[in-house]
C-alpha positions as CSV (number, residue, x, y, z in Angstrom):
1,M,72.7,43.6,16.8
2,K,75.0,41.6,13.8
3,L,77.6,39.3,13.5
4,I,80.8,40.6,10.4
5,M,83.3,37.5,9.7
6,A,85.5,39.8,7.3
7,I,88.5,36.8,5.8
8,V,91.1,39.8,4.3
9,Q,94.9,39.1,3.4
10,D,97.4,38.9,6.2
11,K,98.6,41.7,3.7
12,D,95.3,44.4,4.7
13,S,95.2,43.6,8.1
14,N,96.6,44.7,10.4
15,R,95.6,49.0,8.3
16,L,92.4,47.1,9.0
17,A,92.8,46.3,12.3
18,N,94.2,50.0,12.6
19,E,91.6,51.1,10.9
20,F,89.0,49.7,13.4
21,I,90.8,50.8,16.5
22,D,90.3,53.9,15.0
23,A,86.6,54.3,14.3
24,N,86.4,52.3,17.9
25,I,84.7,49.2,16.3
26,R,85.8,46.4,18.2
27,A,87.3,43.6,16.5
28,T,89.1,40.3,17.4
29,K,91.4,38.7,14.8
30,L,92.0,35.3,13.4
31,S,94.5,34.1,11.2
32,S,93.7,31.2,8.9
33,T,94.5,30.2,5.5
34,G,92.9,29.4,2.2
35,G,91.3,30.1,-0.4
36,F,93.0,29.8,-4.8
37,L,96.7,30.6,-3.4
38,K,96.9,28.8,0.1
39,A,97.4,32.1,1.5
40,G,97.2,33.0,5.5
41,N,95.2,35.3,5.8
42,S,93.7,37.3,9.1
43,T,89.2,36.4,9.6
44,F,88.4,39.8,11.3
45,I,85.4,37.9,14.1
46,I,83.1,41.4,15.6
47,G,79.7,42.4,16.7
48,I,78.6,45.5,15.9
49,D,75.5,47.4,16.1
50,D,72.9,47.0,13.2
51,E,73.7,51.0,12.7
52,R,76.8,50.8,12.8
53,V,77.4,47.7,10.0
54,T,77.5,49.6,7.1
55,E,80.2,51.7,8.8
56,A,82.1,48.7,9.5
57,L,81.5,47.2,5.4
58,E,83.3,50.9,4.3
59,L,86.0,50.7,6.0
60,I,87.0,46.8,4.8
61,K,86.3,48.0,1.1
62,K,87.7,51.0,2.0
63,T,90.8,48.9,3.7
64,C,91.1,46.1,1.2
65,Q,91.2,46.6,-2.6
66,S,91.9,43.6,-4.9
67,R,94.7,43.4,-7.0
68,K,96.5,41.3,-9.9
69,Q,99.5,39.7,-8.8
70,Y,101.7,37.3,-10.9
71,V,102.5,33.2,-9.1
72,S,104.0,30.5,-11.2
73,T,102.1,27.3,-11.6
74,P,103.1,24.0,-10.2
75,M,105.9,22.0,-11.9
76,S,103.5,18.6,-12.0
77,L,104.4,15.1,-13.6
78,D,101.9,13.5,-16.1
79,I,101.4,9.4,-16.1
80,S,104.5,9.4,-18.9
81,L,107.0,11.8,-16.1
82,D,107.3,14.8,-18.8
83,G,107.4,17.1,-16.6
84,Q,106.3,20.3,-16.8
85,V,107.2,24.2,-17.4
86,P,105.7,26.5,-13.9
87,Y,104.5,29.4,-16.1
88,P,103.9,32.6,-14.1
89,V,100.1,33.1,-14.0
90,E,97.8,36.3,-13.0
91,V,95.5,36.3,-10.3
92,E,93.9,38.4,-8.6
93,V,94.3,38.7,-4.9
94,G,93.6,40.4,-2.0
95,G,90.0,42.0,-1.7
96,A,87.1,40.6,1.6
97,T,85.2,37.8,1.7
98,V,82.3,39.3,4.3
99,F,78.8,37.6,5.9
100,V,76.7,39.7,7.8
101,L,74.9,36.7,10.4
102,P,72.1,38.2,12.5
103,V,72.9,38.1,16.2
104,E,70.1,36.6,18.6
105,G,71.9,37.1,21.5
106,F,75.2,39.2,23.3
107,H,77.0,38.6,26.3
108,Q,80.0,40.3,27.3
109,Y,81.9,39.2,30.8
């Protein structure tokens, strides 16, 4: 048995949850925040048999593709109080960060 923890962008989370339902994979979805853009994420926690880990990972990979997005740099003031004009920067967002961990025990009550 394995524990999969998958952190995905909120934009992908509903589609991924539906993919898990269709594949009969039980997942718990938690709201989380973090990353470079401090954007909303969802963390899925999945207890799964070893034989189905690859299937779950393929669903995550298929559903959570990375993409490019433009964001404005934050305006800041340096010590001379000269403001810097924000400008757009292209960054890669989306995708998934996935951890697969061994499970010593699993109990469902």
